C-alpha positions, 0 to 999 in steps of 0.5 A: 499499500503506498500510503498506510493511512489511506484508510477510509470508514464508509459507516461513519465518514471519517478517514482519508477520504473525509480528511478526518482521523479514521475512527472505527465503529460497529463491528470493527469496534467490537473485534478491537475491544476483544483484541488484547495484547498477552504474555505467552509461554509453551507449558506443554507439547501443544500447549501455551500459557497465556496471561493478559497485559494491560490495554493501556500499557504492554509494560503492565500485567492486567491485574489491575483496572488501573494501569498505575496500580498494575504489576510490571510485566516481565519482557526479558523473555523469561515469562514468555513472548508478547503475543495479540490475541486475535478474537473470532471474526467473520471477513471478506476483501473486495478489489475494485480494480477499476477504481484501484481501491481495496474494500474490507468487510468484518463482521463480529457475529458468532454465526456467518453473516446473512445475505444482505437482503438484496436481489441478485442473480449468479450465473455460471458460464454454462448459463451464459450466452457465449459466442465463441472465438470472438472478442469485443473490441474496446476501442472508441472507433466502435459505437455498436456491439456488432462493430466491436466483434472481432475474431479471437482465436484465444477467447470469446465474449458472454452476453449478460442481461443487466436490465433491472440491476445496479451493479455486475460482477464478471470475469475480466481479461487484461488486454490492449484491444479487448474488453467489455461494453455495456449496450442499450436494446439496439446494440449501441454501446453506452460505456466501455470497460478495459483494464491492464495488468500494470496493477497485477491483474491476472485474466480471469480475476473479477471485476465489478461496476455500476450499470450506467443509464440506458444499458440493457446488456453487458458484453464482455471478453475473456480469455478461454483459459483463464478461470472463469467462476461467475457472473453476479448482478444485484440491485446495490447501488454501490460496492457489493459482492456476494459471500462467496469466499468469506473468511472465518477468523478464530480466536487465536494467538499472533505473535507481536513483531 
């Protein structure tokens, strides 16, 4: 990350984008409240004995609410090493390649978070209208879908109906010639989408973007040999994704370096 402080909290409008100090909230705040430093030492095979350090000072044991009255911790290594206890939570990361932005979603719930209640449709390659051996050129010289089509031996393009949806996620292609286009009912190109491999993008990685006004279909090029997971359309007009890839962090110690 170029700027380690370039973090924004969209829930409470704090952080980098708002030119204010970042302030955690909601689920993140709950996770942070359960994260503590501990002094830990291996006491048996497969067993570690941990003692909490004071939240206000790692130089003190958490044997008193007041840091002034807490006992000095022995940090020489004789009683163990300092770790951070990582509490249980659910997490998911979303990479917005087109806008060069990373989103992180955290849930402190014990059970897996439920779907957000939005309408969505997920389609595999087999469920899509695919034209083999044809790519969609992204150059502005082409104004219609038909004009943008071109023979592409190692690739194909898929057509997705996006009417009534606000956002779509689909497998991308890093290319100087081919990309994706949104079109209206007449086949006229409404907008174009392109991506390069300059930022580490690999063919088959997902892209997601808002469906522009007037667009009814998305035509996107993909490499036949690349991974093709699915296309997801939904009616959430902001960063969104499905729950695939949702990770779970269990309570565990992580070593402080």
